[in-house]
Structures are given as C-alpha cells and as structure tokens.
C-alpha positions in Angstrom: 21.5 4.8 -6.9 18.2 4.4 -8.8 17.0 0.8 -8.7 15.7 -0.8 -11.9 13.8 -3.9 -12.7 13.4 -5.5 -16.2 10.7 -8.0 -15.3 7.9 -8.4 -17.7 4.5 -7.2 -16.4 1.5 -9.4 -16.1 -1.8 -7.6 -15.8 -4.9 -9.1 -14.1 -8.3 -7.4 -14.3 -10.9 -8.1 -11.6 -14.4 -7.0 -12.2 -17.7 -7.6 -10.3 -20.3 -9.7 -12.1 -23.8 -9.7 -10.8 -23.6 -9.8 -7.0 -21.8 -13.1 -6.2 -19.0 -13.4 -8.8 -15.8 -11.8 -9.8 -14.6 -11.9 -13.5 -10.9 -12.5 -13.8 -9.0 -11.7 -16.9 -5.2 -12.3 -17.3 -3.1 -10.4 -19.9 0.5 -10.9 -20.8 2.5 -9.3 -23.7 -0.7 -7.8 -25.1 -2.4 -11.2 -25.2 -5.5 -12.0 -23.2 -6.6 -15.3 -21.7 -10.2 -16.1 -21.8 -11.8 -14.7 -18.6 -13.2 -16.9 -15.9 -15.3 -16.3 -12.8 -14.7 -16.9 -9.1 -16.9 -16.7 -6.0 -16.9 -13.2 -4.5 -17.9 -14.4 -1.1 -15.0 -16.8 -0.9 -12.6 -14.0 -1.8 -14.1 -11.7 1.0 -13.8 -14.5 3.6 -10.2 -15.3 2.6 -9.4 -11.6 2.8 -10.9 -11.3 6.2 -8.9 -14.3 7.4 -5.6 -12.8 6.1 -6.3 -9.5 7.9 -7.1 -11.3 11.1 -3.8 -13.1 10.9 -2.0 -9.7 10.3 -3.8 -8.3 13.4 -2.6 -11.3 15.4 0.9 -10.7 14.2 0.7 -7.0 15.3 -0.7 -8.0 18.7 2.1 -10.4 19.3 4.8 -7.9 18.2 3.4 -5.2 20.5 3.5 -7.6 23.5 6.6 -9.7 22.7 8.4 -8.4 19.7 8.6 -10.3 16.4 10.7 -13.1 17.8 8.6 -16.2 18.2 6.2 -15.1 15.5 6.9 -18.1 13.2 3.5 -19.8 14.0 1.7 -16.5 13.2 3.5 -16.1 9.9 2.7 -19.7 9.0 -1.0 -19.0 9.8 -0.8 -16.0 7.5 0.7 -18.2 4.7 -2.1 -20.7 5.2 -4.7 -17.9 4.8 -2.8 -16.6 1.8 -2.8 -20.1 0.3 -6.6 -20.2 0.7 -6.9 -17.0 -1.3 -4.6 -18.5 -3.9 -6.9 -21.5 -4.2 -9.9 -19.2 -4.4 -8.4 -17.2 -7.2 -8.2 -20.4 -9.3 -11.3 -22.1 -8.1 -13.8 -23.0 -10.9 -17.1 -21.2 -10.3 -19.6 -20.2 -13.0 -17.6 -20.1 -16.3 -14.1 -20.3 -17.8 -11.1 -22.4 -17.1 -8.8 -21.0 -14.3 -6.7 -24.2 -14.4 -5.2 -23.1 -17.7 -4.0 -19.8 -16.3 -2.7 -21.4 -13.1 -0.7 -24.0 -15.1 0.7 -21.3 -17.4 1.8 -19.1 -14.5 3.6 -22.0 -12.8 5.4 -22.7 -16.1 7.0 -19.3 -16.6 10.8 -19.6 -16.8 11.7 -16.1 -15.6 10.6 -13.6 -12.9 7.5 -11.6 -13.7 5.7 -8.8 -11.8 2.0 -8.5 -11.3 -0.4 -5.5 -11.4 -4.0 -6.2 -10.5 -6.6 -3.7 -11.6 -9.8 -3.9 -9.6 -13.4 -2.7 -10.0 -15.7 -1.1 -7.5 -15.8 -2.2 -3.8 -13.1 -4.9 -4.2 -10.7 -4.6 -1.3 -8.4 -7.6 -1.3 -4.9 -8.0 0.1 -3.6 -9.5 -3.2 0.0 -9.2 -2.2 -0.5 -11.8 0.6 -1.6 -14.6 -1.8 0.8 -17.5 -1.0 1.3 -20.1 -3.8 3.2 -22.8 -2.0 2.5 -25.4 0.7 2.5 -23.6 4.1 3.0 -26.9 5.8 6.5 -27.0 4.4 7.5 -23.9 6.4 9.8 -24.5 9.3 10.0 -22.4 12.6 12.1 -19.6 11.1 10.8 -16.1 10.3 13.5 -15.0 7.8 12.1 -13.3 4.8 13.8 -15.8 2.4 11.5 -18.5 3.7 8.4 -16.6 2.6 9.3 -15.8 -1.0 6.0 -17.3 -2.2 3.9 -14.4 -0.9 3.0 -12.5 -4.1 4.2 -9.1 -2.8 7.7 -10.6 -2.7 7.5 -13.1 -5.6 5.8 -10.8 -8.1 6.3 -7.3 -6.5 2.6 -7.2 -6.7 0.6 -3.9 -6.8 -3.1 -3.3 -7.3 -4.9 -0.2 -8.5 -8.5 1.0 -9.1 -9.7 0.7 -12.7 -11.0 4.3 -12.8 -7.5 5.9 -12.3 -7.4 8.2 -15.3 -4.5 7.7 -17.7 -4.2 11.5 -17.8 -3.4 11.5 -14.1 -0.6 8.9 -14.4 3.1 9.7 -14.8 6.1 7.4 -14.9 8.6 10.1 -13.8 7.9 13.2 -11.8 10.4 16.0 -12.3 8.8 18.4 -9.8 7.0 17.3 -6.7 5.7 18.9 -3.5 5.1 17.1 -0.2 2.1 17.9 2.0 2.4 16.1 5.4 -1.1 15.8 7.0 -0.5 15.0 10.6 -2.4 14.1 13.8 -0.4 16.4 16.1 -0.9 14.3 19.3 -0.1 11.0 17.6 3.0 12.4 15.9 4.4 14.0 19.0 3.8 10.9 21.1 5.5 8.6 18.5 8.4 10.9 17.7 9.4 11.0 21.4 10.1 7.3 21.1 12.2 7.8 18.0 15.8 8.5 18.7 17.0 12.0 17.7 19.8 10.3 15.6 17.2 9.0 13.3 17.4 12.0 11.2 16.2 14.9 9.3 13.2 13.2 7.7 11.3 13.2 11.0 12.2 16.9 11.4 11.0 17.5 7.9 7.6 16.0 8.8 7.4 18.2 11.9 8.5 21.5 10.4 9.7 21.2 6.8 7.8 21.3 3.4 6.0 24.5 4.5 5.0 22.7 7.7 2.4 20.0 8.2 -1.3 20.5 7.8 -3.0 19.7 11.1 -6.6 20.4 9.9 -8.5 19.1 6.9 -9.3 22.6 5.7 -5.6 23.5 5.7 -4.9 20.4 3.7 -7.6 21.1 1.2 -6.5 24.7 0.7 -2.9 23.7 0.2 -3.6 21.0 -2.3 -5.8 23.3 -4.4 -3.1 26.0 -4.5 -0.4 23.7 -6.0 -0.7 24.2 -9.7 2.6 23.4 -11.4 4.0 20.4 -9.4 3.0 16.8 -8.7 2.0 16.2 -5.1 2.7 13.5 -2.5 0.2 13.7 0.3 1.5 11.9 3.4 -1.0 11.2 6.2 0.2 10.1 9.6 -2.8 9.8 11.9 -5.5 7.6 13.4 -7.6 5.9 10.7 -9.8 3.2 9.6 -11.1 2.0 6.2 -13.2 5.1 5.6 -11.9 7.9 7.8 -8.7 9.8 8.7 -8.7 11.3 12.2 -6.5 14.4 12.6 -7.8 14.9 16.2 -10.6 13.7 18.4 -13.1 15.9 16.5 -11.4 16.5 13.1 -12.1 13.8 10.6 -11.5 13.5 6.9 -14.1 11.2 5.3 -14.3 9.6 1.9 -16.9 12.1 0.9 -14.6 14.9 2.0 -11.9 13.5 -0.3 -14.3 13.3 -3.2 -16.1 16.7 -2.7 -13.2 18.9 -1.7 -10.5 17.4 -3.9 -12.3 17.5 -7.1 -10.4 17.5 -10.3 -8.6 20.6 -11.5 -10.0 22.5 -14.5 -10.1 20.6 -17.7 -7.4 22.9 -19.2 -5.0 21.6 -16.5 -6.0 18.0 -16.6 -3.1 15.6 -17.2 -0.4 18.2 -16.2 0.0 17.1 -12.6 -0.8 14.1 -10.5 -1.2 13.3 -6.7 -0.2 10.1 -4.9 -1.3 9.5 -1.3 0.3 7.6 1.5 -2.3 6.8 4.1 -0.2 5.8 7.1 -2.8 4.9 9.6 -4.7 1.7 10.6 -6.6 -0.4 8.0 -6.7 2.3 5.3 -6.8 -0.3 2.4 -9.9 -2.3 3.6 -12.8 0.0 2.8 -16.4 -1.1 3.4 -19.5 -1.9 1.3 -20.1 1.8 0.8 -16.6 2.6 -0.5 -13.0 3.1 0.4 -9.9 5.1 -0.3 -9.4 3.0 -3.4 -12.1 4.9 -5.1 -11.5 8.2 -3.3 -7.9 8.5 -4.5 -8.8 7.9 -8.2 -10.1 11.2 -9.4 -8.6 12.6 -12.6 -5.7 14.2 -10.7 -4.8 11.2 -8.5 -3.0 7.9 -9.2 -4.0 6.0 -6.1 -2.5 5.4 -2.6 -0.3 3.3 -0.4 -2.2 1.9 2.6 -2.4 -0.6 5.3 -4.3 -3.9 5.7 -4.8 -3.9 9.5 -3.8 -2.0 12.6 -0.2 -0.6 12.6 2.0 0.2 15.6 2.6 4.0 15.9 6.4 4.0 16.1 6.9 1.4 13.5 4.5 3.3 11.2 6.5 6.5 11.7 9.8 4.9 10.9 8.5 2.9 8.0 6.7 5.8 6.4 9.6 8.1 6.9 12.0 5.5 5.3 9.7 5.3 2.3 9.6 9.1 1.9 13.4 9.3 2.1 14.1 6.6 -0.5 11.3 7.5 -2.9 11.9 11.3 -2.8 15.7 10.7 -3.3 15.0 9.0 -6.6 15.6 5.4 -5.5 13.2 4.0 -8.1 9.6 3.5 -8.8 7.1 2.8 -6.0 7.0 -1.0 -6.4 10.8 -1.3 -6.2 11.2 1.1 -3.2 8.5 -0.8 -1.4 10.2 -4.2 -2.2 13.4 -3.0 -0.6 11.7 -1.7 2.5 9.5 -4.8 2.7 12.5 -7.1 2.8 14.6 -4.9 5.1 11.8 -4.4 7.7 10.2 -7.8 7.7 7.7 -9.0 8.8 5.7 -6.0 9.9 6.3 -4.5 6.4 3.6 -6.9 5.3 1.1 -4.5 6.8 1.5 -2.2 3.8 0.0 -2.5 0.3 0.6 -0.7 -3.0 -2.8 0.5 -4.3 -1.5 3.1 -6.9 0.2 3.3 -10.3 3.3 1.3 -9.3 5.7 2.7 -11.9 5.5 6.2 -10.6 9.0 7.5 -9.5 10.8 10.8 -8.7 13.6 12.3 -10.7 16.5 12.7 -8.2 16.6 16.3 -6.9 19.2 18.1 -4.7 16.4 19.5 -2.5 15.8 16.0 -1.1 19.5 15.0 -0.8 19.7 16.1 2.8 17.2 13.6 4.1 19.2 11.2 6.3 18.6 7.6 7.1 15.7 6.9 9.5 17.6 4.6 11.9 19.4 1.4 11.0 18.6 -2.3 11.0 15.1 -3.9 10.8 12.4 -1.6 12.3 10.3 -4.7 13.1 13.1 -5.8 15.5 13.5 -2.5 17.3 11.0 -0.3 19.3 7.7 -0.5 17.4 5.6 1.4 19.9 2.9 0.4 22.4 -0.2 1.7 20.6 -1.8 1.4 17.2 -3.1 4.1 14.8 -6.7 2.9 14.8 -9.5 5.5 14.7 -11.2 5.3 18.1 
C-alpha cells in the first residue's frame, strides 16, 4: 500500500555569506521569516563531531553488535544538540530566537526540507532538539524521536537542482546497478539465499549491473524515454566511487561524462542516485556528490554520513529499492519506515535529493521479495566497511 503524509512542509534555505557565515532563511506557507546568520565554523565542527559519533557507533556494532550502544547514541544526541544550538546561535545579524520559539510552538507535526548552497555538507537530520541528559540507557527508536530525521522527516537538497529535472511521480523508470564486483560477491555470500530476489536482481537483473565506469556512462546516455535510478554499491569516500582497485569514478567524471541531455529533451526525464558506500554525503572543500548530482537531468542523491558495514549496506539498500520501486511512497516516507525498522544503523543514511519523488506502482517490480526480516542492525551486519582504501 502506498504511504501518504499530510504534514505541512517547512523550507529552510542555507546560503554561504562571505567566508565565515551562513545565512539562514525559514519559510512556511509561503511566508518568509527575516533571515539571520550563524557561524560556519561552528557548523562544520558540530558536523564533524556528529560523524565521529556515527563512526564510533559503527565500530561498536562491528565488534559487539548494537546491544550496549546506548552511551554511543547518547553521545550522538549530545553532538546533535550542539548542532541545534549552533543553528539558532546569534552571530552577525538577525534574530534566530524568534524562529526557534515559533518552531517549538507549532501544534501539529511538520516536515522539513533544507536547501543548501555550495560546499555545505551538514548532517541536518541528526540535529537533536531535546536534552540528551534526559535519555536513559535504552536504545529503542522511540526514545530518540527528537532527532530531526525522525521528528520532521528531514531531507536536504542542493539549491542548483533544476525544477525541470524534478518530478513528483515517475511512471516509467529504469534501474542501473553500478557494482564493485568483489565487494558485492563478498557481502552477498553473507546474506541468506532466502533474502530474496532483490539481491538476485542486483546481480543479474535490470540488464545486469555495470562493473566499469564507461559501461555506466554509456548505459545512462542511451536511456532516453524513462527516468533512471542509479544504484551504486561499492567502496567510496566523499569524492570518489571505487568499482575496483584501479577503477574510480570521481566528481569530475560525474560532471563531465553525465552532462545534461539536449535542450529539446530537458525536463522530460530525471535521474536519482543512491550512493551506497562510505561517507558519500560528506564532500570536501573542493566539492562533493551534492553538486555532482544536480545537473539539469538529476534530482540529487541518497548517501551516507560515515563508514557503513558491507552486509548491512547491502540489506538496507536492497530494502529501499524493493519498497520504493514497488510504489510504497515518496523517498522521505520510504526512508522513514526503513529508518525506524532498522534502527540505529539506519542513521548512517541521509536524503540529499528531491524528497517527494515517488514511483507509480508497476507490475514489473511486483516480484521483488522481502530482503530478510526483522531489524538489520540486530542481525549479521558484516565485518568490513565500504570505505575507499
């Protein structure tokens, strides 16, 4: 059944100002608050702390499982609380206290979409707006509802995503799996055969996976009448995707090889990208996949905020494909369901694309079976991460 959500949408625009400030503008129901500025360095340091806490959580899970991870989740909430304070800390001009007070006063659930400018790579969904000291020793997802990815179903996107490349509903979509063969074969051996046809589809379906960057580029360019989901499963970092030890896809490869289609076809199709490898959302001062997946024919990506365990990543990514391709709802609702079901390692993933994009249910995807049962964080997650070495 397709999931729906009738929450009102709040938009936040984050733009660089000079070198040290970020300009923050909140909008609701077509009305705009007066903008204010915050300190960019504070935001970067808060983001780094959040990602270090996530990395610690992954290290613990690889060694011991997620049981006993309450102190690590509490530390993550503390880092998220610091980012919350930074978002409303008076620096330069404007009155952030007014917005903060208004947001607290809202009487019904909202959802948040944050639109960001150049070189702004922040794990906004891990803002935490309550007192972390009040947390007990549990790890149940219900205890952590004040993370904004849960409370506001938060998504972020790059401001240069072209409206002509954005769709609410796709009626015809093709999937291009782009796979590191060695990584996939290693992880899939640890996934039970009973976990279904979706893993088989990655291995042999959808015209087979692309194992090289040139094969991927050629296939993307040949698709002319359908929208596209490009699903990467590989080693990665914030600026590169590794399909083998000597086969890399860089940010410049994305930009130069996947240039927009001819103007006559502009706005007829769009591409969304799932970058299922380590740290694909973090970028660096010279750029990131946020910018690289925002040409006129793209509407952004789903990515990761730190290292991800290989088996967990295979299961989680496959579950997303199954739900979304089966018409379960827009990106932000499908991710919310998976985030809660596969807590807490689901926190490793962020939405960095047009969040309302969804698939019209099609019979051709109806045969995709469940990818296992239960919480993937509590089962075999692997013993290695998908970091680009």
